[in-house]
C-alpha positions in Angstrom: -10.7 93.3 99.3 -13.0 92.4 96.3 -11.7 89.3 95.8 -11.2 87.9 99.0 -14.9 89.1 100.1 -16.7 85.7 99.1 -19.4 86.2 96.4 -23.5 85.4 97.2 -25.9 84.0 95.5 -29.9 84.4 95.8 -32.2 82.8 94.8 -36.1 82.7 95.4 -39.3 81.4 94.9 -43.2 82.7 95.3 -45.8 80.9 95.5 -49.6 81.0 96.5 -52.4 79.0 97.6 -55.4 77.9 96.5 -58.6 76.0 97.0 -59.7 72.6 95.7 -61.8 72.5 92.5 -64.6 71.6 94.2 -64.1 73.9 97.0 -63.8 74.4 100.9 -67.3 72.9 101.0 -68.0 68.9 101.3 -72.1 68.5 100.9 -74.3 65.9 102.5 -75.5 65.6 98.2 -73.4 64.2 96.3 -75.4 64.7 92.8 -75.7 68.3 93.9 -72.4 68.7 93.8 -70.6 71.2 91.5 -67.7 72.8 90.5 -66.0 75.3 91.8 -62.8 78.1 89.3 -60.0 78.4 92.6 -59.2 81.6 91.2 -62.7 82.8 91.9 -62.1 82.0 95.9 -59.5 83.9 97.0 -60.6 85.6 99.6 -59.3 86.9 103.0 -59.4 82.9 104.6 -56.5 82.1 102.5 -54.4 84.9 103.3 -55.0 84.1 106.7 -53.9 80.7 105.8 -50.5 82.1 104.1 -49.6 84.5 107.4 -50.6 81.4 109.5 -48.2 79.2 107.0 -45.3 82.4 107.1 -45.2 82.8 110.8 -44.8 79.1 111.9 -41.7 79.1 109.8 -40.4 82.2 110.8 -38.5 81.0 113.9 -34.7 79.4 114.2 -35.2 76.6 114.8 -37.3 76.4 111.3 -34.4 77.8 110.0 -31.8 75.5 111.7 -33.6 72.8 110.2 -33.5 74.2 106.3 -29.7 74.3 106.3 -29.8 78.2 107.4 -28.3 78.3 111.0 -27.9 81.5 113.0 -24.6 83.6 111.9 -24.1 81.6 109.2 -22.9 82.3 105.7 -26.3 80.9 104.5 -29.8 83.7 105.3 -33.7 83.4 104.4 -35.9 85.4 104.2 -40.3 83.6 104.3 -42.8 86.7 104.2 -45.7 87.4 102.4 -44.0 88.9 98.8 -43.4 92.6 100.3 -39.4 92.2 100.2 -40.1 91.2 96.2 -40.2 94.3 93.9 -42.0 92.5 91.2 -44.7 92.3 93.2 -47.4 94.6 93.1 -49.7 93.7 95.5 -49.3 92.4 98.9 -53.2 91.2 99.5 -53.4 88.0 98.2 -52.1 84.6 99.8 -48.8 84.9 98.4 -45.9 83.3 99.8 -41.9 84.9 99.3 -39.4 82.8 99.7 -35.6 84.0 99.4 -32.3 82.4 100.2 -28.7 84.6 99.9 -25.7 82.0 100.4 -22.1 81.9 99.3 -22.8 78.5 98.1 -25.4 78.4 94.7 -25.6 74.7 95.6 -26.4 75.7 99.4 -28.8 78.1 97.6 -30.7 76.1 95.9 -30.4 73.3 98.8 -32.2 75.7 101.5 -34.5 77.2 99.1 -36.0 73.8 98.4 -36.3 72.8 101.0 -37.7 75.7 102.6 -41.2 74.8 99.5 -41.0 71.5 100.7 -41.4 72.4 104.2 -44.6 75.2 103.0 -46.4 72.7 101.7 -45.6 70.0 104.9 -46.7 72.7 107.4 -50.0 73.5 105.4 -51.0 70.5 105.4 -50.0 69.6 109.1 -52.1 72.7 110.5 -55.5 71.8 107.8 -55.5 68.6 109.4 -54.8 69.4 112.9 -58.2 72.1 112.7 -60.0 68.7 111.1 -61.0 70.0 107.7 -61.8 67.1 105.1 -58.6 65.9 102.9 -60.9 67.0 99.8 -61.0 71.1 101.0 -57.4 71.0 101.7 -56.0 74.2 100.5 -52.6 73.3 98.4 -49.6 76.1 97.4 -48.5 76.4 93.6 -45.6 78.2 92.0 -46.4 81.3 90.7 -43.1 81.8 90.0 -40.4 78.6 89.7 -37.2 78.1 92.4 -34.9 80.6 89.8 -31.1 79.8 89.2 -29.0 80.9 91.6 -27.5 84.4 90.6 -23.9 85.8 91.9 -24.5 89.5 93.8 -21.2 90.9 94.2 -22.4 94.0 96.2 -20.6 92.9 99.1 -17.6 92.9 96.8 -17.5 95.9 95.9 -18.9 97.2 99.7 -15.3 95.8 100.6 -12.8 97.2 97.8 -14.8 100.8 99.0 -13.9 100.0 102.4 -10.7 98.8 102.0 -9.3 102.0 99.8 -10.6 104.1 101.6 -8.4 102.4 104.8 -5.9 102.0 102.5 -5.6 105.5 101.7 -6.2 106.6 105.8 -3.6 105.1 106.3 -1.4 106.0 103.4 -1.6 109.9 104.1 -0.7 108.7 107.9 2.4 107.4 106.5 3.2 110.2 104.5 2.6 112.6 107.3 4.8 111.1 109.7 7.1 110.7 107.1 6.9 114.1 106.3 6.9 115.3 109.8 10.8 113.6 111.4 12.4 114.7 107.6 11.7 118.8 108.0 14.0 120.7 110.0 13.9 121.0 113.6 13.9 124.1 115.0 17.2 125.2 117.0 15.9 125.6 120.4 16.5 128.5 122.5 19.6 129.0 124.5 19.6 129.3 127.6 21.1 133.2 129.2 25.0 132.5 130.5 25.3 132.7 134.2 28.4 134.9 135.5 31.1 133.5 136.2 31.8 132.9 139.7 35.0 134.8 140.5 37.3 131.6 142.6 39.2 133.1 145.6 42.6 133.1 145.3 45.6 132.7 148.1 46.3 134.0 150.3 49.4 136.1 151.0 50.7 135.0 154.1 51.3 138.6 155.4 47.6 139.5 155.4 46.4 139.3 157.7 43.7 136.4 158.5 41.2 138.9 159.8 41.7 140.6 155.8 39.1 138.2 153.7 41.6 137.3 149.9 39.2 138.1 147.7 38.4 141.7 149.0 40.5 144.0 147.6 42.1 146.5 150.4 41.0 150.5 149.7 43.7 152.8 150.9 41.7 155.2 152.9 41.7 159.0 150.9 42.3 162.5 153.0 40.0 164.6 153.5 39.8 167.9 150.7 41.1 170.8 153.7 38.3 173.5 153.5 39.0 176.3 151.7 38.3 180.1 153.1 35.9 182.3 151.3 37.9 185.3 150.0 36.3 188.4 151.6 34.0 190.4 150.0 36.2 194.0 148.7 33.9 197.4 148.3 34.3 199.5 145.7 34.2 203.0 146.0 32.2 205.2 142.8 34.1 208.5 142.2 31.6 211.5 141.5 32.0 211.7 138.1 31.1 207.8 137.7 27.8 206.1 135.3 25.8 205.4 138.4 25.9 209.0 139.6 26.1 211.6 136.5 23.7 213.7 135.2 23.3 214.2 131.5 23.2 217.7 130.4 19.7 218.8 128.7 19.1 218.4 125.4 18.9 222.1 124.5 17.4 221.2 121.0 21.2 222.4 119.3 21.4 221.4 115.8 23.0 217.8 115.2 26.0 217.9 113.3 25.8 216.0 109.7 26.8 212.9 109.2 29.2 212.1 106.6 28.2 209.8 104.0 30.8 207.4 103.3 30.5 207.9 99.4 31.4 211.3 100.0 33.6 211.0 102.4 36.0 209.6 99.8 35.0 211.5 97.2 36.4 214.5 99.0 39.5 212.6 100.3 40.1 211.8 96.9 39.6 216.1 95.7 41.9 216.9 99.1 
């Protein structure tokens, strides 16, 4: 992009308007005519004259006549010096011309044509207003026309834009390649459908009223009723524990319970 985008060349010139040496008035008595220093005659009148010339030249028709048509490769700037960073004070009668073109020769040609057009506009306006010829305001070069210099800012802008565009395209292509190469996730399997019962051939012995797919179930005999056993009556004796009366305890001493160890000893002695 840096090589493809054409470089632009710029050139400029700065002019100032000045009154003639004899001033802007023609005295009727030529013997009393004096001389005036043009540097002491700068005032708002000269600034107004410069503004008139700038306004008359900032039209598309004039730019086309100078060699800078609309939407063309050449651009022209005409103002009072506000676009020139070297001008510290724009309150003076300055006219600043700047030309930007793809060809250094074209830039120089348009600048010289604009410089001559300033002098033509000054002469035309003063003549139209009926000013005496020896009082005409003149334009003088403060800074002569400069040699066209290459401006590579447009090339750098194109190079940076092309680099960003290439980066975005590269990332997009890499993302597409990685996405295609990535293994695909297995799709969930659909649940298996229940197998359908296939009807079998109906044998000839089976009646047509009974469907072949339904098995014939043999009738089950009903269970026989079971008779409940008759209740058995139990007669209790008189000596039964349920009706026995235990003798009352009269406090008789109980016989001692032999100790297991002692019983064994006695048995051994015996």
